[in-house]
C-alpha positions in Angstrom: -8.6 187.6 -284.3 -5.7 188.0 -282.0 -4.6 191.2 -283.7 -8.0 192.6 -283.2 -8.0 191.6 -279.5 -4.5 193.2 -279.1 -5.6 196.5 -280.7 -8.7 196.5 -278.4 -6.5 196.0 -275.4 -4.2 198.8 -276.3 -7.1 201.1 -277.0 -8.5 200.4 -273.5 -5.2 201.3 -271.9 -4.6 204.4 -274.0 -8.2 205.6 -273.3 -7.8 205.1 -269.5 -4.5 206.9 -269.4 -6.2 210.2 -270.2 -8.2 211.3 -267.2 -9.6 214.4 -269.0 -11.6 213.3 -272.0 -13.0 215.2 -275.0 -16.5 216.1 -273.9 -18.4 214.8 -276.9 -16.9 211.3 -276.5 -17.3 211.0 -272.7 -20.4 208.8 -272.7 -18.3 206.1 -274.4 -14.8 206.8 -273.0 -15.6 207.0 -269.3 -17.3 203.6 -269.0 -14.4 202.1 -271.0 -11.9 203.8 -268.7 -13.8 202.6 -265.6 -13.7 199.0 -266.9 -10.0 199.2 -267.7 -9.0 200.7 -264.3 -11.4 199.1 -261.8 -11.6 195.6 -263.4 -7.9 195.4 -264.2 -7.1 192.0 -262.6 -10.0 190.3 -264.3 -9.1 191.8 -267.6 -5.4 190.9 -267.3 -6.2 187.3 -266.4 -9.0 186.9 -268.9 -6.9 188.5 -271.7 -3.9 186.3 -271.1 -6.1 183.2 -271.0 -7.8 184.2 -274.3 -4.4 184.9 -275.9 -3.1 181.5 -274.8 -6.3 179.8 -276.2 -5.9 181.6 -279.5 -2.2 180.7 -279.7 -3.1 177.1 -279.1 -5.5 177.3 -282.0 -2.7 178.5 -284.3 -3.0 182.3 -284.1 0.8 182.7 -283.8 1.3 181.1 -287.1 0.6 184.4 -288.8 2.6 187.7 -288.3 -0.6 189.5 -287.4 -1.1 187.0 -284.6 2.4 187.6 -283.2 1.8 191.4 -283.3 -1.5 190.9 -281.5 0.1 188.8 -278.8 2.8 191.5 -278.3 0.1 194.1 -277.9 -1.8 192.0 -275.4 1.3 191.4 -273.4 2.2 195.1 -273.4 -1.4 196.0 -272.3 -1.2 193.3 -269.6 2.1 194.8 -268.3 0.4 198.2 -267.9 -2.6 196.4 -266.3 -0.3 194.7 -263.8 1.3 198.0 -262.9 -2.2 199.5 -262.3 -3.1 196.5 -260.2 0.0 197.0 -258.0 -1.0 200.7 -257.7 -4.5 199.7 -256.6 -3.0 197.1 -254.1 -0.8 199.9 -252.7 -3.9 202.0 -252.0 -3.9 200.7 -248.4 -0.4 202.1 -247.7 -1.3 205.3 -249.7 -4.6 205.9 -247.8 -3.0 205.1 -244.4 -0.2 207.7 -245.2 -2.7 210.4 -246.1 -4.6 210.1 -242.9 -1.6 209.3 -240.7 -1.7 212.7 -239.0 -5.3 212.3 -238.0 -5.5 210.7 -234.6 -7.8 208.0 -235.7 -8.7 204.9 -233.6 -6.3 202.0 -233.9 -6.2 200.4 -237.3 -5.8 197.0 -235.7 -9.4 197.1 -234.5 -10.7 197.7 -238.1 -12.8 195.1 -239.7 -11.6 194.0 -243.2 -13.7 193.9 -246.3 -14.1 190.2 -247.1 -11.5 189.1 -249.7 -14.1 186.9 -251.3 -16.0 190.0 -252.3 -12.9 191.5 -253.9 -12.4 188.3 -255.9 -16.1 188.0 -256.8 -17.7 191.5 -256.5 -21.3 190.3 -257.1 -21.1 188.6 -253.7 -21.7 192.1 -252.2 -25.3 191.8 -253.3 -25.8 188.8 -251.0 -23.8 189.7 -247.9 -24.7 187.0 -245.4 -23.6 189.0 -242.4 -25.7 192.1 -243.2 -29.5 192.4 -242.7 -31.5 194.4 -245.3 -34.9 196.0 -245.2 -35.7 197.2 -248.7 -38.1 199.7 -250.3 -39.1 201.6 -247.1 -40.9 204.8 -248.0 -39.6 207.9 -246.4 -42.0 210.4 -247.9 -45.8 210.2 -248.3 -46.6 213.5 -249.9 -47.4 212.4 -253.5 -48.4 209.3 -255.5 -44.8 208.0 -255.8 -43.1 208.1 -252.4 -39.3 208.1 -252.3 -37.9 204.9 -250.8 -34.8 203.8 -249.1 -33.0 200.5 -248.2 -31.8 199.9 -244.7 -28.5 198.1 -244.0 -28.3 196.6 -240.4 -25.9 194.5 -238.5 -27.0 190.8 -238.4 -26.9 190.8 -234.6 -29.3 192.9 -232.5 -27.7 195.5 -230.3 -27.2 195.1 -226.6 -30.1 196.5 -224.5 -30.0 200.2 -224.4 -27.3 200.5 -227.0 -28.0 202.9 -229.9 -26.1 202.6 -233.2 -24.8 205.5 -235.3 -26.5 206.0 -238.7 -25.3 207.0 -242.1 -27.4 208.2 -245.1 -26.0 207.3 -248.6 -26.9 209.4 -251.6 -26.5 207.9 -255.0 -25.0 209.7 -258.1 -26.0 209.8 -261.7 -25.8 213.5 -262.7 -29.0 214.4 -260.9 -30.9 212.6 -263.7 -30.0 208.9 -263.3 -29.1 206.3 -260.8 -30.7 204.6 -257.8 -30.1 203.2 -254.4 -29.9 199.7 -255.9 -26.5 199.9 -257.4 -24.4 202.4 -255.5 -22.9 202.7 -252.0 -23.2 199.0 -251.4 -19.5 198.2 -250.5 -19.4 201.0 -247.9 -22.8 200.3 -246.4 -22.1 196.6 -246.1 -18.8 197.3 -244.4 -20.3 199.8 -242.0 -23.2 197.5 -241.1 -20.6 194.8 -240.3 -19.0 197.3 -238.0 -22.2 198.1 -236.1 -23.6 201.0 -238.1 -27.1 201.4 -239.6 -27.1 202.6 -243.2 -29.9 204.2 -245.2 -29.5 204.1 -249.0 -31.9 206.6 -250.4 -33.5 207.4 -253.7 -34.5 211.0 -254.5 -36.4 212.9 -257.2 -34.5 213.2 -260.4 -34.4 215.7 -263.2 -35.8 216.6 -265.7 -39.0 215.9 -263.8 -37.5 217.4 -260.6 -36.3 221.0 -260.5 -33.6 222.2 -258.1 -33.7 222.2 -255.1 -36.0 219.1 -255.1 -33.0 216.8 -255.0 -31.4 218.2 -251.8 -34.9 218.7 -250.2 -35.4 214.9 -250.5 -32.0 214.3 -249.0 -32.9 216.4 -246.0 -36.3 214.7 -245.7 -34.4 211.4 -245.4 -32.1 212.8 -242.7 -35.2 214.0 -240.8 -36.9 210.6 -241.4 -34.0 208.7 -239.9 -34.2 210.7 -236.7 -38.0 210.3 -236.5 -37.6 206.5 -236.9 -34.5 206.1 -234.7 -36.4 203.9 -232.2 -37.6 201.6 -234.9 -34.0 200.8 -236.2 -32.1 201.3 -232.9 -30.4 204.4 -234.2 -28.7 207.1 -232.2 -30.5 210.3 -233.3 -27.7 212.4 -232.1 -25.2 210.9 -234.6 -26.3 210.8 -238.3 -23.6 210.9 -240.9 -24.0 211.3 -244.7 -22.1 210.1 -247.7 -22.5 209.9 -251.5 -20.7 209.9 -254.8 -20.7 212.2 -257.8 -24.0 214.0 -257.8 -24.5 212.3 -254.4 -21.2 213.7 -253.3 -22.4 217.2 -254.2 -25.8 216.6 -252.4 -24.2 215.1 -249.3 -21.7 217.9 -249.0 -24.4 220.5 -249.5 -26.7 218.9 -247.0 -23.9 218.8 -244.5 -23.1 222.5 -245.0 -26.7 223.8 -244.9 -28.2 222.3 -241.7 -31.8 223.4 -240.9 -31.9 225.8 -243.8 -35.6 226.5 -244.1 -35.4 227.3 -247.8 -34.2 223.7 -248.4 -36.7 221.9 -246.2 -40.1 223.3 -247.1 -42.9 221.9 -245.0 -40.6 220.5 -242.4 -38.7 223.6 -241.4 -38.6 222.6 -237.8 -37.0 219.2 -238.4 -33.4 218.6 -237.4 -31.4 218.0 -240.6 -27.9 218.4 -239.1 -25.3 215.7 -239.7 -22.4 214.9 -237.5 -20.0 213.9 -240.2 -19.9 213.8 -244.0 -17.9 211.7 -246.5 -18.4 213.0 -250.1 -16.9 211.0 -253.0 -15.7 212.7 -256.2 -18.4 215.4 -256.0 -19.1 218.5 -257.9 -18.5 221.3 -255.4 -18.8 224.4 -257.5 -21.8 225.1 -259.9 -20.5 228.5 -260.7 -17.2 227.1 -262.1 -15.4 230.3 -262.4 -12.1 228.4 -262.9 -13.6 226.3 -265.7 -12.6 223.0 -264.1 -15.8 221.1 -265.0 -16.4 219.3 -268.2 -17.8 221.6 -270.9 -21.0 219.6 -271.2 -22.0 220.0 -267.5 -23.7 223.3 -267.7 -25.2 223.5 -271.2 -26.3 219.8 -271.2 -27.2 219.1 -267.6 -27.3 221.8 -265.0 -28.9 224.6 -267.0 -31.6 222.8 -269.0 -32.3 219.8 -266.7 -31.5 220.5 -263.1 -31.7 224.2 -262.2 -33.6 225.1 -265.4 -31.9 228.5 -265.3 -29.0 230.1 -267.1 -25.8 230.6 -265.2 -25.2 233.9 -266.9 -28.6 235.3 -265.9 -28.9 233.9 -262.4 -25.4 233.1 -260.9 -26.8 233.4 -257.4 -28.9 230.3 -257.8 -25.9 228.3 -258.9 -23.8 229.7 -256.1 -26.4 228.8 -253.5 -26.4 225.3 -254.9 -22.6 225.0 -254.5 -21.0 223.4 -251.4 -17.9 225.5 -252.1 -20.0 228.7 -251.5 -21.9 227.4 -248.4 -18.9 226.8 -246.1 -19.1 228.0 -242.5 -17.0 227.6 -239.4 -19.7 225.2 -238.1 -19.3 222.6 -240.9 -19.2 219.1 -239.5 -16.1 216.8 -239.7 -15.6 215.8 -243.3 -13.5 213.2 -245.2 -13.4 214.0 -249.0 -12.4 211.2 -251.4 -11.4 211.6 -255.1 -9.4 209.7 -257.7 -6.6 211.4 -259.6 -7.7 209.7 -262.8 -11.3 210.8 -262.6 -12.5 211.5 -266.2 -15.8 213.1 -265.3 -15.1 215.4 -262.4 -11.5 216.7 -262.4 -9.7 216.1 -259.1 -8.8 219.8 -258.9 -12.4 220.4 -257.7 -11.8 218.3 -254.6 -8.4 219.8 -253.9 -9.8 223.3 -254.0 -12.9 222.4 -251.9 -10.7 220.8 -249.2 -8.2 223.7 -249.1 -10.9 226.3 -248.7 -13.0 224.3 -246.2 -9.9 223.7 -244.0 -9.4 227.5 -243.9 -13.0 228.0 -242.7 -14.1 225.0 -240.6 -13.3 224.5 -237.0 -13.9 220.7 -237.5 -11.4 218.3 -239.1 -11.3 218.1 -242.8 -9.5 215.0 -244.2 -8.7 214.3 -247.8 -7.8 211.0 -249.6 -6.7 211.2 -253.2 -6.4 207.8 -254.9 -3.7 207.2 -257.5 -5.3 205.7 -260.6 -8.8 206.0 -259.1 -11.5 206.5 -261.8 -14.9 208.1 -261.3 -17.2 205.7 -259.4 -14.3 203.4 -258.5 -16.1 202.4 -255.3 -19.2 200.9 -257.0 -17.6 197.4 -256.5 -15.4 196.0 -253.8 -11.8 196.1 -255.1 -8.2 196.4 -253.8 -8.7 200.2 -254.2 -12.2 200.3 -252.6 -11.4 198.1 -249.6 -8.8 200.4 -247.8 -11.0 203.4 -248.6 -14.1 202.1 -246.9 -12.1 200.7 -244.0 -10.5 204.2 -243.5 -13.9 205.8 -243.7 -15.1 203.5 -241.0 -12.1 204.4 -238.8 -12.8 208.1 -239.4 -16.5 207.9 -238.6 -15.8 205.6 -235.6 -13.3 208.1 -234.2 -15.7 211.1 -234.6 -18.5 209.1 -233.1 -16.5 207.8 -230.1 -15.2 211.2 -229.1 -18.7 212.8 -229.4 -20.1 209.8 -227.5 -17.6 210.5 -224.7 -19.4 213.8 -224.1 -18.3 217.4 -224.1 -18.7 220.4 -226.3 -18.9 219.7 -230.0 -15.9 221.8 -231.0 -13.8 220.6 -228.0 -14.4 217.0 -228.9 -13.8 217.6 -232.6 -10.8 219.6 -231.8 -9.0 216.5 -230.5 -9.1 215.2 -234.1 -8.5 218.6 -235.7 -5.3 219.3 -233.8 -3.7 216.2 -235.5 -4.6 217.4 -239.0 -2.1 219.6 -240.8 -2.7 221.6 -243.9 
């Protein structure tokens, strides 16, 4: 029994040490890698306790038991090193944004440590008010819905709060508002923001650009209902992870594009800041950085329902990398260097090219050891990231709120950002 447990522990570690997986094993290997990297403290403690229990029951009386114990201890050693890396994320993230003139870190709210110890507590955050299942479309029999995250306290009279739209991931075919973006939205609500966690149409029933059309509908809806939720309609940010990272970046880079907002062409779908997590930024993939299964299994048959070889312009138009302009809003891009689904090189390339084009600040945080979807739960890795995002958004909002030309205000931040 102990030998089997030791072999399983080693297998988890070895699997997680390879950020780029063989495509036909990815559906098994990515979840295992996520568990090993993002639940490391729980696995280490649980593994050592189970080993001690088996040893007390006589497992060490056999050579196989001793071998198993050695394997568990070796795996735990690696796990402790990963935990220390995650604990060091605060210093790492702070260093990566040090040259941005962000608001004072001393004024930053901290993610509750009880939620890091017991992540499920995020689902019952006592200091955040929720309004769930609000429809934001009414044009068919199944309206798309969103959940609203609000501060517990009402704002002072006349005060309007900044808003943020969260777009879930799931490969454009799966996922929902109910399990993603929660740590960030809870944290922002505690800091005085109003968050809108949205669902959108999914493939294969939806065909591109239905997905991003719904995202833009949600942005317009937030502005239309600003009075109801005490939102400042002049400051709406957007965020999302994976497919949501792609959609949030694309929505930010295509404001008021009539082709992407049919039936509401006159609505204001601009955003004032964007924070995409581990997104796919290039559907054309000329450098072949995506997993081999992305196009033949997902994008071509399910999402765009077109062949890249026959209609490359459609894939290019759906790519944030190919929609950059000088008027792009301030952006903070987040990616883990151990991402096994979307290689980190996509984020690096996107950030480098956007910095060369945009007049607004473009910040980048690359997390050592961060797996795909690392931020689904509060953790030592997630906490400093969401706290830094709040500082970034607070800085952009405060300087716009102080008045002045858009580019002049954003230039105060951009001047502090080096390549």
